[in-house]
SEKEDO-429478 format. One record per residue: residue in one letter; chain; x, y, z of N, C-alpha, C in turn. Coordinates in steps of 0.02 Angstrom, whole numbers, plus 50000, padded with zeros to 5 digits. Layout:
SEKEDO-429478
   res   chain    n_xx    n_yy    n_zz   ca_xx   ca_yy   ca_zz    c_xx    c_yy    c_zz
     a       A       X       Y       Z       X       Y       Z       X       Y       Z
...
end
This chain:
SEKEDO-429478
   res   chain    n_xx    n_yy    n_zz   ca_xx   ca_yy   ca_zz    c_xx    c_yy    c_zz
     m       A   49349   35977   49712   49281   36008   49730   49284   36079   49768
     l       A   49317   36093   49784   49322   36158   49820   49397   36190   49796
     g       A   49442   36175   49774   49487   36197   49705   49555   36204   49740
     l       A   49553   36174   49796   49620   36167   49838   49650   36111   49810
     t       A   49715   36110   49821   49758   36068   49800   49806   36046   49881
     h       A   49854   36002   49870   49899   36009   49921   49959   36043   49923
     q       A   49942   36063   49994   50007   36117   49998   50085   36084   50019
     g       A   50121   36089   49943   50181   36060   49976   50266   36104   50027
     l       A   50278   36049   50024   50354   36066   50052   50410   36074   50008
     f       A   50446   36138   49991   50504   36159   49935   50591   36165   49997
     h       A   50626   36179   49956   50672   36189   49975   50726   36231   49930
     n       A   50710   36270   49898   50755   36292   49843   50720   36260   49793
     s       A   50662   36283   49791   50622   36268   49721   50606   36194   49710
     k       A   50660   36159   49753   50633   36070   49724   50584   36048   49776
     l       A   50537   36021   49751   50498   35991   49811   50531   35932   49835
     i       A   50511   35931   49918   50548   35882   49924   50471   35845   49989
     d       A   50428   35879   50001   50381   35836   50017   50309   35854   49994
     a       A   50263   35803   49976   50212   35835   49926   50170   35858   49985
     y       A   50182   35833   50041   50134   35848   50085   50163   35876   50148
     n       A   50128   35939   50139   50181   35989   50192   50157   35965   50281
     p       A   50222   35961   50303   50201   35928   50376   50194   35988   50435
     g       A   50219   36041   50399   50185   36102   50443   50267   36093   50481
     n       A   50280   36145   50542   50326   36190   50570   50333   36159   50648
     g       A   50297   36095   50680   50290   36090   50753   50223   36132   50784
     t       A   50239   36173   50777   50170   36226   50778   50107   36217   50759
     s       A   50111   36238   50674   50051   36223   50650   50077   36205   50588
     g       A   50032   36170   50556   50055   36151   50475   49990   36159   50422
     p       A   49980   36187   50370   49922   36165   50303   49851   36117   50323
     i       A   49822   36153   50322   49748   36088   50340   49764   36043   50262
     m       A   49784   36068   50213   49793   36057   50157   49870   36008   50143
     g       A   49890   35993   50193   49966   35976   50209   49950   35912   50259
     i       A   49994   35901   50281   50009   35816   50313   50018   35857   50412
     p       A   49973   35890   50437   49992   35928   50525   49994   35894   50566
     y       A   49983   35821   50552   49983   35779   50606   49998   35780   50678
     h       A   50055   35819   50678   50122   35835   50731   50123   35902   50737
     d       A   50090   35929   50731   50074   36031   50751   50029   36027   50781
     l       A   50023   36066   50826   49991   36080   50888   49938   36113   50861
     y       A   49922   36146   50797   49873   36153   50763   49861   36148   50688
     a       A   49815   36165   50650   49802   36168   50564   49767   36207   50551
     r       A   49791   36254   50513   49763   36315   50478   49756   36324   50409
     w       A   49748   36369   50379   49715   36364   50304   49797   36405   50297
     w       A   49815   36410   50211   49895   36401   50221   49902   36428   50152
     l       A   49959   36508   50143   49969   36531   50100   50040   36492   50083
     g       A   50044   36465   50034   50097   36431   49990   50097   36389   49932
     t       A   50162   36338   49910   50138   36333   49859   50115   36246   49851
     s       A   50081   36264   49800   50031   36182   49776   50083   36138   49780
     s       A   50094   36070   49779   50141   36021   49763   50106   36015   49705
     t       A   50044   36013   49659   50037   35983   49622   50021   36060   49555
     t       A   50040   36117   49566   50036   36160   49524   50095   36184   49520
     r       A   50119   36177   49575   50198   36236   49582   50162   36304   49579
     k       A   50112   36340   49591   50100   36416   49603   50082   36404   49686
     t       A   50098   36493   49705   50057   36483   49755   49995   36498   49780
     q       A   49962   36452   49814   49903   36467   49828   49877   36471   49894
     d       A   49824   36509   49899   49797   36561   49955   49719   36523   49968
     d       A   49747   36479   50007   49668   36438   50036   49619   36475   50066
     v       A   49650   36530   50106   49602   36582   50121   49549   36628   50061
     a       A   49574   36657   50027   49563   36674   49952   49509   36611   49906
     i       A   49543   36566   49901   49510   36520   49866   49443   36496   49906
     l       A   49424   36481   49975   49384   36487   49989   49328   36531   50021
     s       A   49356   36596   50016   49315   36643   50024   49278   36653   49941
     k       A   49306   36666   49903   49272   36677   49826   49208   36608   49816
     l       A   49244   36552   49849   49184   36495   49825   49125   36511   49874
     l       A   49128   36521   49960   49102   36513   49996   49070   36591   50035
     g       A   49090   36633   49988   49098   36707   50013   49113   36707   50097
     h       A   49117   36771   50122   49119   36787   50192   49074   36781   50240
     p       A   49090   36748   50289   49021   36721   50335   49019   36809   50391
     s       A   48953   36787   50424   48962   36853   50480   48977   36811   50533
     g       A   49014   36848   50607   49031   36826   50662   48965   36786   50698
     d       A   48983   36752   50724   48933   36710   50760   48907   36741   50828
     a       A   48969   36775   50862   48954   36810   50924   48960   36886   50926
     p       A   48950   36940   50972   48952   36986   50951   49037   36994   50933
     n       A   49036   37063   50939   49135   37106   50928   49160   37115   50965
     n       A   49085   37169   51031   49099   37208   51081   49065   37176   51122
     i       A   49091   37181   51197   49086   37178   51259   49015   37166   51277
     s       A   48994   37237   51262   48918   37277   51287   48874   37234   51253
     q       A   48886   37200   51190   48823   37151   51163   48855   37076   51165
     s       A   48888   37048   51233   48909   36983   51252   48846   36945   51251
     i       A   48849   36891   51222   48789   36822   51245   48806   36794   51291
     p       A   48753   36788   51347   48761   36743   51414   48768   36691   51384
     i       A   48814   36662   51436   48810   36566   51458   48768   36553   51496
     i       A   48704   36516   51482   48672   36476   51527   48658   36412   51525
     h       A   48617   36384   51553   48606   36324   51563   48691   36278   51565
     p       A   48695   36261   51622   48738   36219   51628   48714   36159   51631
     i       A   48749   36103   51595   48764   36046   51598   48803   35979   51643
     d       A   48811   35958   51712   48844   35907   51748   48880   35982   51776
     n       A   48855   36053   51787   48902   36102   51807   48947   36119   51787
     q       A   48945   36111   51705   49001   36127   51660   48977   36189   51595
     f       A   48962   36220   51589   48973   36277   51534   49020   36270   51463
     d       A   48995   36260   51420   49024   36248   51347   49010   36306   51303
     i       A   49070   36334   51264   49050   36390   51223   49083   36341   51151
     d       A   49057   36354   51099   49077   36324   51044   49056   36365   51010
     g       A   49113   36411   50964   49108   36465   50897   49162   36449   50863
     v       A   49144   36511   50809   49202   36500   50748   49218   36578   50754
     i       A   49294   36589   50735   49332   36652   50717   49338   36649   50647
     f       A   49302   36690   50619   49308   36687   50529   49360   36742   50498
     a       A   49370   36767   50551   49441   36810   50525   49488   36826   50581
     s       A   49548   36861   50576   49586   36873   50606   49561   36923   50647
     s       A   49536   36957   50616   49508   37052   50664   49429   37020   50689
     d       A   49412   36951   50712   49365   36933   50717   49362   36925   50802
     v       A   49309   36957   50858   49313   36941   50932   49270   36925   50936
     d       A   49259   36852   50990   49175   36836   51017   49191   36866   51079
     y       A   49146   36861   51115   49122   36904   51190   49056   36876   51209
     y       A   49056   36853   51260   49009   36807   51309   49016   36814   51367
     h       A   48966   36803   51408   48969   36831   51486   48934   36777   51541
     i       A   48929   36771   51581   48914   36718   51635   48901   36761   51698
     t       A   48856   36733   51749   48840   36759   51806   48855   36689   51839
     w       A   48906   36717   51882   48948   36662   51933   48899   36656   52009
     s       A   48900   36575   52032   48871   36603   52101   48926   36607   52138
     g       A   48998   36598   52130   49042   36590   52179   49083   36524   52182
     g       A   49127   36509   52165   49189   36470   52198   49246   36447   52154
     s       A   49253   36382   52157   49317   36347   52143   49291   36332   52041
     t       A   49340   36361   52010   49304   36313   51918   49351   36311   51878
     l       A   49356   36286   51844   49419   36249   51804   49393   36265   51736
     l       A   49442   36303   51689   49443   36329   51641   49507   36302   51574
     w       A   49454   36288   51530   49518   36249   51492   49483   36273   51407
     s       A   49518   36278   51359   49496   36269   51287   49523   36234   51258
     s       A   49489   36205   51188   49512   36154   51157   49501   36160   51072
     t       A   49546   36183   51046   49545   36195   50973   49600   36140   50937
     r       A   49582   36156   50863   49631   36107   50820   49650   36162   50752
     m       A   49588   36202   50748   49624   36240   50686   49626   36310   50707
     l       A   49625   36332   50757   49646   36421   50796   49669   36402   50834
     n       A   49721   36447   50837   49761   36479   50905   49749   36523   50914
     a       A   49716   36517   50968   49652   36568   50984   49678   36595   51042
     k       A   49664   36681   51073   49683   36694   51122   49612   36712   51156
     a       A   49594   36665   51220   49543   36675   51245   49555   36712   51301
     v       A   49537   36741   51363   49525   36781   51420   49457   36768   51457
     l       A   49451   36771   51518   49441   36786   51548   49425   36857   51592
     l       A   49371   36894   51608   49367   36980   51612   49328   36959   51682
     n       A   49333   37002   51726   49302   37035   51764   49244   37093   51751
     s       A   49210   37128   51778   49145   37152   51768   49190   37222   51753
     h       A   49237   37230   51761   49274   37295   51739   49307   37297   51659
     g       A   49322   37222   51658   49356   37217   51583   49443   37218   51603
     k       A   49457   37195   51671   49515   37155   51685   49517   37110   51669
     v       A   49571   37074   51646   49601   37006   51639   49621   36975   51682
     l       A   49582   36914   51703   49589   36868   51765   49623   36821   51760
     f       A   49609   36792   51676   49628   36711   51653   49636   36709   51602
     k       A   49705   36686   51589   49725   36672   51509   49709   36595   51509
     f       A   49646   36562   51448   49636   36506   51443   49709   36496   51396
     k       A   49733   36419   51421   49793   36392   51376   49765   36384   51302
     p       A   49804   36371   51252   49800   36336   51192   49797   36270   51184
     y       A   49765   36234   51142   49789   36172   51158   49789   36118   51177
     t       A   49744   36129   51254   49727   36093   51307   49672   36049   51263
     v       A   49674   35984   51310   49617   35935   51279   49594   35934   51355
     g       A   49592   35952   51420   49567   35939   51480   49585   35983   51520
     p       A   49556   35977   51589   49540   36054   51627   49612   36079   51647
     a       A   49622   36131   51673   49672   36147   51696   49664   36151   51783
     t       A   49719   36195   51794   49728   36212   51883   49658   36255   51906
     p       A   49612   36218   51959   49557   36256   51988   49584   36330   52018
     v       A   49529   36388   51980   49542   36448   52002   49479   36467   52051
     f       A   49483   36512   52092   49428   36534   52126   49413   36602   52109
     l       A   49335   36606   52086   49312   36660   52083   49268   36688   52132
     p       A   49250   36757   52151   49201   36732   52182   49133   36766   52137
     k       A   49067   36773   52187   49001   36801   52145   49001   36825   52105
     g       A   48990   36836   52054   48983   36917   52009   48987   36888   51927
     t       A   48979   36936   51896   48973   36935   51830   49044   36930   51775
     y       A   49063   36889   51724   49121   36883   51705   49115   36884   51631
     f       A   49163   36913   51577   49150   36889   51512   49227   36859   51500
     v       A   49216   36835   51443   49252   36775   51397   49260   36812   51326
     r       A   49324   36832   51309   49346   36869   51268   49380   36809   51220
     i       A   49353   36797   51152   49386   36739   51101   49402   36774   51046
     q       A   49472   36784   51011   49494   36797   50965   49568   36748   50932
     s       A   49591   36769   50865   49638   36736   50825   49680   36767   50870
     s       A   49745   36721   50842   49789   36771   50889   49844   36799   50835
     g       A   49823   36797   50774   49841   36844   50726   49869   36783   50666
     g       A   49903   36814   50613   49931   36772   50560   49881   36747   50526
     y       A   49914   36735   50451   49867   36729   50389   49833   36640   50409
     g       A   49786   36634   50406   49738   36584   50383   49718   36549   50477
     n       A   49749   36588   50538   49736   36581   50602   49651   36591   50601
     i       A   49621   36551   50587   49558   36557   50606   49512   36495   50586
     g       A   49455   36485   50634   49430   36414   50640   49394   36412   50708
     g       A   49362   36344   50724   49333   36333   50770   49354   36336   50845
     y       A   49333   36353   50901   49331   36325   50958   49299   36294   51014
     a       A   49323   36280   51057   49278   36258   51116   49304   36267   51196
     l       A   49266   36317   51220   49282   36349   51292   49239   36311   51355
     h       A   49278   36291   51387   49230   36245   51437   49245   36296   51512
     i       A   49201   36287   51535   49194   36333   51620   49177   36278   51676
     q       A   49198   36254   51699   49173   36200   51743   49175   36200   51831
     h       A   49106   36223   51843   49101   36249   51915   49125   36164   51970
     v       A   49192   36176   52005   49215   36137   52044   49171   36123   52131
     i       A   49134   36051   52118   49077   36058   52202   49116   36010   52228
     p       A   49163   36028   52289   49188   35992   52349   49138   35929   52338
     p       A   49196   35893   52380   49136   35834   52378   49142   35833   52462
     t       A   49073   35816   52461   49047   35806   52540   49075   35757   52582
     t       A   49088   35773   52639   49121   35708   52685   49065   35700   52743
     t       A   49054   35630   52753   49001   35614   52799   49033   35581   52862
end
């Protein structure tokens, strides 16, 4: 349908596995990356045609090049608003390894939990203060909250981008949760 075939694993031109399992960190979407930290589009040898398959080029030719979903510069950042249960969620897509997404939040002050979750993107995501200084680096591949961080009242920016490398594009979800201390009676 899309023109992609399975990425195989070869050694000295000999097919070892029809479904490339990846390298433990990343694996091809058109392989079997179940034990890898993230799956990505791949540039490798097809197990059926035994020719080099460029997943991104095939998809780009078929689907075109989408425009970014968030601004690539801090001055045009998108506001993060409307918390649900004291949590702000940011969902987006990095369409190219050069794509950068910026968001901003006006914070009332207090402890916060910051974490990211991705499955197809090894993202570099950071929290910046109003002067552009990096305050926090989101840990990639996490599925739950990190250690609480205290942030004073102010405006903060979130920058998300690919960490580079072929096929390292895809969706992301970042979470900023306002920690409300329990009340004592």
